[in-house]
KOLRO-417920 format. One record per atom (N, C-alpha, C, O): residue in one letter; x, y, z. Coordinates in steps of 0.2 Angstrom, whole numbers, plus 5000, padded with zeros to 4 digits. Example, Ala and Ser with C-alpha at 12.3 -4.5 7.8 and 13.67 -1.06 7.14 Angstrom:
<pts>
A506649725039A506249785039A506649845039A507149835042S506449895035S506849955036S506450005039S506750065040
</pts>
This chain:
<pts>
M500249934999M499950004999M500550075001M501050085004G500250094996G500550174995G500150224995G499550234995Y500750284995Y499950364999Y500350404993Y500950384991D500150464989D500650504986D500350594989D499850624989I500850594993I500650664998I500850704995I501450694994A500550764993A500950844991A501150864995A500850855000L501750904997L502050925003L502150995001L502551004996I501951045003I501951125004I502551165011I502451175017P502851165008P503351185018P503151255017P503351275022G502951305012G502851375011G503251425014G503651455010D503251455020D503651515023D503751505030D503451465034G504251545031G504451575037G504551475043G504551425039I504551465048I504451435050I504651365048I505151325050G504051375041G503351305038G503951265036G504051205037R504551325033R505051275028R505651245032R506051205029E505651255041E505951195043E505551165049E505951155054V505051155049V504751105054V504451035048V504450975049V504151075041V504151005036V504550985036V504550945041P505250995031P505650945030P506250925035P506850905034T506050935040T506250905048T505850845049T506050795050A504850855049A504950805054A504450735048A504050695051V504750735040V504650685034V504950645035V504650585035P505750665036P505750595040P505750535044P505850485043L505450565051L505250545054L504450505050L504350445050L504050535049L503250505046L503550445041L503150405040K503850445038K504450405033K504350345036K503950295035E504750365040E505350305047E504450255051E504450195052V503850285051V503250285054V503050235050V502950175051A502950275043A502750225036A503050135036A502750085038L503650145035L504150095036L504150055041L504450005040K503750065046K503750035052K502949975052K502749915054H502850015049H501850015049H501749965040H501149945037N502249955037N502249915030N501849955025N501549925020F501850035026F501550045021F501950095019F502350115023R501950155010R502550195009R502350255010R501850265014I502650305008I502250365006I503050405000I503650415000E502350434994E502850474989E502750544990E502150564989W503150584993W503150654996W503350684988W503750664984T503050734986T503050764980T503150844985T502750864989N503450864983N503750954984N503450994980N503550994974Y502851054985Y502951104978Y503251174982Y503151164988D503551214981D504151284982D503351354982D503251414981W502851314985W502451404982W502451404990W502651374995G502251494989G502251534996G502651604995G502651614989A503151654998A503051724998A503651724993A503751774991Q504051674991Q504551704986Q504251704979Q504351744974R503751644979R503651654971R503251684974R503151644979Y502851724976Y502651784976Y503151834974Y503151854969F503651854978F504051924975F504251904970F504251944966D504351844967D504751854959D504451844956D504751844951E503451804955E502851804948E502251854950E501851884946G502451844959G501551904957G501151834961G500551834962R501451784963R500751724965R501051704968R501651694966M500951674975M500751594976M500951534976M501351494979L500551524972L500451464969L500451484959L500351534956P500651404957P500451444950P499951444946P499451424949E499751464940E498951454938E498751394939E498251384942D499351324937D498751294936D499051234943D498951174942G499251244948G499551244953G499051214959G499251174964L498351224958L497651184962L497751134956L498351124956D497551094952D497751034946D498150994948D498050934947D498751034950D499050974953D499250934958D499450884958L499050994964L498650954968L498150904969L498350854972A497450904966A497150864965A497150814963A496650774963A497850794961A498150704958A498350674965A498250604965H498650704971H498650694978H498350654981H497850634978D498350624986D498050584990D497850644997D497250655000A498550684999A498050725005A498750775003A499150754999I498850835007I499350865007I499650915014I499350945018L500250925013L500350915022L500950995020L501550985017L500451065022L500451095024L501051125029L501051095034G501351165028G502051235034G501451265036G501051255040A501751315033A501351385036A501251425028A501351395023A501051485027A501151515023A501051595028A500651605033G501451635025G501551725026G502151745028G502551705031H502251815026H502851845024H502751915029H502151915031P503051955031P503152025035P503052045029P502452015028D503152065024D503052095019D502352085012D502252115007I502152035015I501452035013I500852025018I500851995023P500352045014P499952095018P499652025018P499651985013D499252005027D499151945030D498451915025D498351855025H498051995022H497251945019H497351905013H496951865011L498251935011L498351905002L498651845004L498451805000T499151815010T499351805009T498851735010T498951675007L498351735013L497751695015L497251695008L497051645006R497051745005R496851744998R497251684991R497151634988E497751724993E498551664988E498551594987E498651564982L498251574995L498851514997L498151444999L497951394996M497951475004M497551415010M496851425008M496551375008L496651465008L495851485006L495851454999L495351414998P496151464992P495951434988P496151374984P496051344979I496351354991I496551274992I495951244997I495751194994R495651265001R495251245007R494551245001R494151195001K494351284998K493751314993K493751244987K493251204987R494351244983R494351234979R493951144978R493551114974F494551114986F494351034987F493851034992F493650984995D493651084992D493051084996D493051045005D492551005007Q493551075008Q493851035013Q493451085017Q493651145018G492751065020G492351115025G492351105030G492251145035V492551045032V492551025038V493651015042V494150985042C493351085045C494151095048C494351055056C494151105060K494451025058K494550985062K495051005069K495650985067R495151035074R495651055078R495751025085R495351055089P496150975087P496050955095P496650975099P497250985097T496350995104T496751015112T496750965116T496350935119I497650975117I497650925121I498250945127I498850955127L497750955130L498550955139L499050895139L498850845142F499650905136F500050825140F500350815144F500550865147N500450755145N500550755152N501450785152N501850755149G501550825155G502250815157G502350925151G502850955151V501850935149V501850995147V501351055151V500751055151E501651105154E501151165161E500751215157E501051245153S500151215157S499751255154S499851315159S500051315165P499751365155P499751435160P499051445163P499051495166L498451405163L498051405168L498351385175L498951395176R498151365179R498151365187R497751275187R497251275185G498051225190G497751185193G497751115188G497551065189Y498051135182Y497951075178Y498651045175Y499151065172E498350995177E498950935175E498450905169E497850915167G499150875166G498950835158G498550775158G498650715161G498250785154G497550735151G496950805154G496450815150E496950825156E496250875162E496150925155E495550925155I496250955151I495950955143I496150945136I496650965132E495650895135E495750875129E495050875126E494650825127F494850905122F494450925119F494650915112F495150895109V493950945107V494150975097V493751015095V493151005096V493851055092V493651115090V493451085081V493851055077F492651085081F492751085071F492151135069F491651165071R492651145064R492751245063R492551235054R493051215050E491951255052E491751285044E492151315041E492051375041N492551285037N493051265033N493151345026N493651375024T492451355025T492651375017T492151445015T492251485011E491651435021E491251495019E491251545027E491751545031G490751565027G490451605036G490751675035G490451715032E491251685036E491451785039E492251755034E492651795034Y492351695031Y493051715027Y492651685018Y492851645013A492151715018A491851715011A492151785010A492251845013D492351765002D492651824999D492051854995D491951834989I491651894999I491051924997I491051995000I491052015005G491052034994G491252104995G491352154995G490752184995G491852204996G492152264990G492152314996G491752325001R492652364992R492652444993R492452484989R492552474983E492252554991E492052594985E492452674988E492652684993H492452714982H492652784986H493352774990H493352794995Q493852734987Q494452724995Q494852774993Q495052784988G494952804999G495152855001G494852905000G495252934997Q494252925001Q493852984999Q493452995008Q493452955013S493253045007S492853035015S492152995016S491852975021N491952995009N491352945010N491452865009N491052825009E491952845008E492252775007E491852715012E491652735017V491652665012V491152595013V491452565009V491452575003A491652505016A491752435015A491452375015A491352365021I491252325010I490552305013I490952225016I491452205012Q490752205022Q491052125019Q490352065023Q490052065028S490352025016S489551985019S490151905020S490651885017A489551895029A489551815028A489151755025A488551745026V489451715023V488851675020V488751585023V489151535023Y488351575024Y488151525027Y487651485022Y487051505022T487751425020T487351375017T486951345019T487151345024R486551315019R486251245023R486751175021R486851135025S486851165015S487151105014S488051125018S488351085021S488251175018S488851195018S488951155028S489251115031T488351225031T488451245040T488251145040T488651115044E487751115038E487251055041E487950995039E487950945043T488351005035T489150955034T489550955041T489650905044I489751035043I490151035049I489851035055I490251045060V489051015058V488851025063V488650955062V488550935068R488450885057R488550855056R488950795062R488750765067A489550815056A490250795057A490550805064A490850755067A490350885068A490450875075A489850845081A490050835086F489350845079F488650765081F489150725083F489350705088E489550685074E489650625076E490350605080E490450545083A490650635079A491250645083A490850645094A490850605098A490650705093A490350705102A489950645103A489950615108D489450595096D489050545099D489550495101D489450455106E490250495097E490850425096E491050445104E490850405108R491350495105R491850525111R491350505118R491450465122G490750545117G490150545123G490250605125G490750645122G489950625128G489850705129G489550745124G489250725119T489650805128T489450885127T489550895120T490050865119L489350925116L489250975108L489051005111L488451005113T489551075113T489451155111T489651195107T490251205106N489151215105N488751275097N488951315101N488851325107V489251355096V489751425099V489351465095V489551445089T488951535093T488851575089T488551655092T488551655098K488451705089K488451755090K487651765088K487451815085S487151715091S486451745087S486051795091S485451815090N486451815095N485951895100N486151955096N485852005097A486651955090A486952015089A486752005082A486652055078Q486951935079Q486851925070Q486351875071Q486451825075A485651895068A485051865071A484651835063A484051825061Y485151835059Y485151775051Y485451725050Y485151675049G486051755050G486651695048G486651635055G486651575055M486651675060M486851655068M486251605069M486151535069V485851655067V485051615072V485151555065V484951505068F485251535059F485251475054F485551425057F485251375058W486251465058W486551405061W486451365065W486751315064D486051395072D485651375079D485251325078D485351265080D484551345072D484151315068D484551245065D484451205069I485051225060I485351195058I485451135063I485251075063V485751165069V486051115077V485551105078V485351055075A484951135080A484251085082A484351025076A484750985076E483851045071E483751005068E484150955068E483850905068V484950955067V485450875067V485450855073V485250795073A485450895079A485250835087A484850825085A484850885083Q484250805082Q483650765085Q483950685082Q483950625085D484350715076D484950615075D485450595080D485950555079Y485350625087Y485950605091Y485750605098Y486050635102P485250585099P484850595106P485350585111P485150585117R485950565111R486350525117R486850605116R487350615120V486650625113V487350685114V486750765119V486150775119E487250785121E486850865126E487350925121E487850925118V486850955122V486951005115V486951085122V486451105125E487651115122E487551145125E487851225121E488451215119R487451295119R487451325118R487751405121R487551425126L488251435119L488551475123L488851525116L489251515112L488551595118L488851645114L489851655112L490051615117V490251685108V491051655107V491151685112V491651665115D490751755115D491351785121D491251745127D491751725131A490651715127A490551665134A491051615134A491451605138A490951585127A491351535126A492051535128A492351505133S492351585123S493051625125S493251605132S493651575134M492751645134M492951655144M493151605146M493651585148D492451555146D492251495148D492751435146D492751385149L493251435141L493851415138L494451395145L494851355147I494251475147I495051495155I494651485156I494751425156R494151485158R493851475165R493551395169R493351375174R493751375163R493351285165R493451245156R492951235152P493951235156P494251215147P494051125151P493851095146H494051085156H494051015156H493251015155H493050955153E492951055155E492051035153E492051035147E491650995145F492551055142F492551055135F492350985132F492450945136N492050965127N492050895123N492150895115N492550885111V491450925114V491550955106V491451025104V491051055108I491651055099I491551125098I491351095091I491451045088V490851185089V490651165083V490451255085V490251285089A490751265078A490951355078A490751375067A490551345062S490951425068S490851485061S491551465061S491951445066N491651485054N492451505053N492851525055N493451505056L492551605056L492951635062L492951655067L493351705069F492551605072F492251605077F492951535081F493251525086G492851495075G493151445076G494051445075G494451395075D494051495074D494951515071D495251525077D495751515079I494451585080I494851605087I495051575091I495551575094L494351525093L494251495097L495051435102L495251435108T495151395092T495751355092T496251395094T496351355099D496651455094D497051485097D497151485103D497751485106I496551495105I496351495114I496651435117I497051425121G496251375113G496551295116G497351295115G497651285120G497551305110G498451315110G498551335115G498751295119A498451385117A498851445123A498751395128A499251365130I498051375130I498051355138I498451275136I498751245141S498251245132S498751165132S499551185131S499751135132G499751205131G500351235132G500651285128G500851335130S500651265121S501051295116S500551305108S500051265107L500651345104L500251315099L500651285094L500351265088G501451275096G501951235095G501451165095G501551145089L501151135098L500951095101L499951045094L499650985093A500151115092A499051135089A499351085082A499951075080P498951055081P498851015074P498351005069P498350945069S497951035064S497151045063S497451005058S497950995056A496750965055A496550945047A496050985044A495550995048N496151015037N495451025033N495350975027N495650955021I494650955032I494450865026I494050885022I493750935022N493950845017N493550835012N493050795014N493350745017P492450795015P492250735017P491950695014P491650645017T491850705009T491550645002T492250594997T492250554993G492750625001G493350614997G493550594990G493950554987E493150664991E493350664982E494050714980E494350724975Y494150734985Y494650804982Y495050774989Y494850734994P495950794987P496450794993P496150835000P495750885000S496350795006S496350835012S496750865013S497250865009M496750925018M497550955017M497650975026M497251005029F498250945027F498550965036F499150995038F499650985035E498951045044E499351105045E499451095053E499051055057P499951135054P500051155060P499851225061P499951275057V499451225067V498951275068V499551375068V499151425067H500051375070H500351415072H500651465066H500851525067G500651435061G500751505055G501351505056G501651475060S501851565048S502551555048S502951585052S503451595050A502751625059A503151645063A503851675062A504351645065P503851735058P504251755057P504651775061P505251775060D504451795066D504951805073D505751775073D506351785073I505151705073I505751645075I505951635070I506551615070A505751635064A505951565056A506551605053A506551665051G507151555053G507851535053G508551525058G509151525057R507851535064R508251485072R508451455071R509051455073S508151385069S507851305070S507751315075S507651265077I507551365080I506951335085I506151325088I505951315094A505951325079A505351305081A505051245083A505251195081N504651225087N504451175089N504051135084N503451155083P504351085080P503751045074P503550995079P503950955077L503450985080L502750945085L501950925085L501650875087A501751015081A501351015077A501050985070A500550955068T501550995068T501950945061T501750885063T501150865061V502050835067V502050795067V501450775070V501350715069L501050815073L500550765074L500050785069L499550765070S500150835064S499750855060S499750785054S499350755050G500150775055G500550675050G500150635052G499950595049A500050645058A499550575064A498850595061A498450545062M498650665059M497950675059M497850645049M497350635046L498550645047L498450615040L498650575039L498650555033F498950535043F498850435042F498250415045F498150365044S497650455050S497350425052S496650445046S496150415043H496750485045H496050505037H496250465031H495850445027V497150445031V497150385026V497150315028V497350265025G496750325033G496450245037G497050205040G497050145042E497850245041E498150205045E498150225052E498450275054E497950195054E497850235059E498250205066E498350245071A498650125066A499050115068A499750165070A500050175075A499850185063A500450215061A500150295065A500450345068A499550295064A499550385070A499450355074A499350405077T499250295079T499250315087T500050295088T500250305094T500450285084T501150275084T501750345084T502350355086V501350365081V501750445080V501350495088V501750525092R500750495090R500250505095R500750495102R501050535106N500850415102N501350385109N501750415108N501850455113L502450435102L502850455102L503150515105L503650525108V502550555102V502550635106V502550635113V502850645118A501750595113A501450595120A502250565125A502350595131D502550515122D503050505129D503650525130D503950505135Q503750575124Q504350645122Q504050665129Q504150635134L503450725127L503250775131L503250745139L503550775144A502950685141A503150665150A504050655151A504250665156D504250635145D505050635149D505350705149D505550745145G505350705157G505650785157G506550785157G506950835159S506550745156S507450745151S507450765145S508050785143A506650765140A506750745133A506950835129A506650885129P507350815126P507550865122P506750935121P506250915117R506650995123R506251045124R506551105119R507151125120T506051135114T506051205111T505851245116T505651225121P505951325113P505851375120P505251385124P505151395130D504651365114D504251395118D503751345123D503151365125L504151285125L504051245130L504251235136L504051195140G504951315137G505151305140G505951265142G506251265147G506051255134G506851215132G507151265129G507051325129E507851215128E508251275125E508751225118E509351235115N508351165117N508551155113N508251155107N507851205108G508051115100G508051155091G507651115089G507751055091T507151135082T506751085080T507251035079T506950985081L507751025077L508050955074L508050915079L508050865077D508250925087D508350895089D507950845094D508150805097V507250885093V506550875096V506450795091V506350735092V506650835084V506450755080V506850705080V506650645081A507450715079A507950685082A507850615090A507950555090D507550655094D507450595099D506750575097D506650515098L506250605094L505850535091L506050485086L505850435083R506450525086R506650455078R506950415083R506650365082E507650395089E507650375092E507150315096E507250255095R506750355100R506150305102R505750285098R505550235101L505550285093L505450245085L505950155084L505750095085K506550195082K507050155082K507050085089K507050025088N506850125095N507050065101N506350065106N506350055112G505850085103G505150075107G504850015103G505049965099T504150015108T503749995105T503250025099T503350085096L502749995097L502450035090L501550055094L501150095092D501450015098D500650005102D500650055106D500250065110
</pts>
C-alpha cells in the first residue's frame, strides 16, 4: 500500500518543521508496512515576490492528483496577511471543498498549562470549524477608496449544505466520544446567519439523542475555555469563531507548537489538507528553534485520514512519551533550550528503540 502526498513547506518556520518532520513520518510508515511518495511544491512568499502569485495558475490541478496535502505555513511580513490567505490556503480549502476543519486540543502529560491547577489529560477537546464559507467568504468590496464617503462591505455566507455538513461531523464525534456538543454562535447580535446556524444544530440534534447540546455565545465560550476547559468535549463553530477558539485552545494546552489541524473533504472526492496551527512565525524563522510537534501531530491526523490508524497511534504515542519525559529535548516555547532537529531526532530514536502500540 502506498500514498501520494503533496508537501507545501510554505513560509517561515514551515520551511523548517516540514522537512524535519517528514523523515520521521517516513520511518513510521515503513514500520507499519506502507510507503509514502512525497511531492514537494515550493509555493509561498518567494514565488509571490518572483512571479506575483503564491502558487502557479495550474497549481490546484496538480494538487488534485494527490491523496492528501501536508502544509507547513503561509505568510511573510512583507505580504499583507489577507493576500497570503487568499493566495494559498483559501483557494485550496475552497477548490477541494475542505469544509470540515478539525482541531484537537490536548494538555499532554509533562506540559504546563498557563492555567492554574490543570495537569496532563485534564484538558482534551476538539473543535469542528466550518472551513469554506461563513465570515471568510470572499463576498464584499470597497467603494470610493480614500474619500470621505469610503465604504467597505464584508458579507458572511452560510449555506444549508455546508452548515449541516460541519454540524453533523461534530455530532458524529460527540456521539462517538460521549458527552456534550457545544454550539458556539453570536445569535443575539447576528439574527440571520447565526440563528440559521442554531436552527441547523437543533435539526441535526434530533438524530443524535445521546448527545447533550450546550449553546454558548462566542464571548462566553472564550471566557469559559479559560474558566472551565475541562468541561468541553466537542465544539462546533463558524469559520471565524472556530479560528479564534482554537488559538485559545493552543494557548491553554501549553503552546501553539502542539496544535495540529485537518482540513477535510468529507466525500473523499478531493484531497484533504493537514497543517500545524502555528503559522509562519516570522519572529523565530531561520533560528531552527520552532516546535515541530504540531507538524508531526498533523502527520498523525493525515495517517488517520488515509486509514492508517495504527501508524497514527504510533506517532501520537511517540509525542506523548517524549513530552512526559522531563529529560527529553524541548524547544523554547515549552521552556526548553533545544532546536527543531533535536526534538525530531529524539522521536526517531524512540521509534527505533520503542514499541509501536
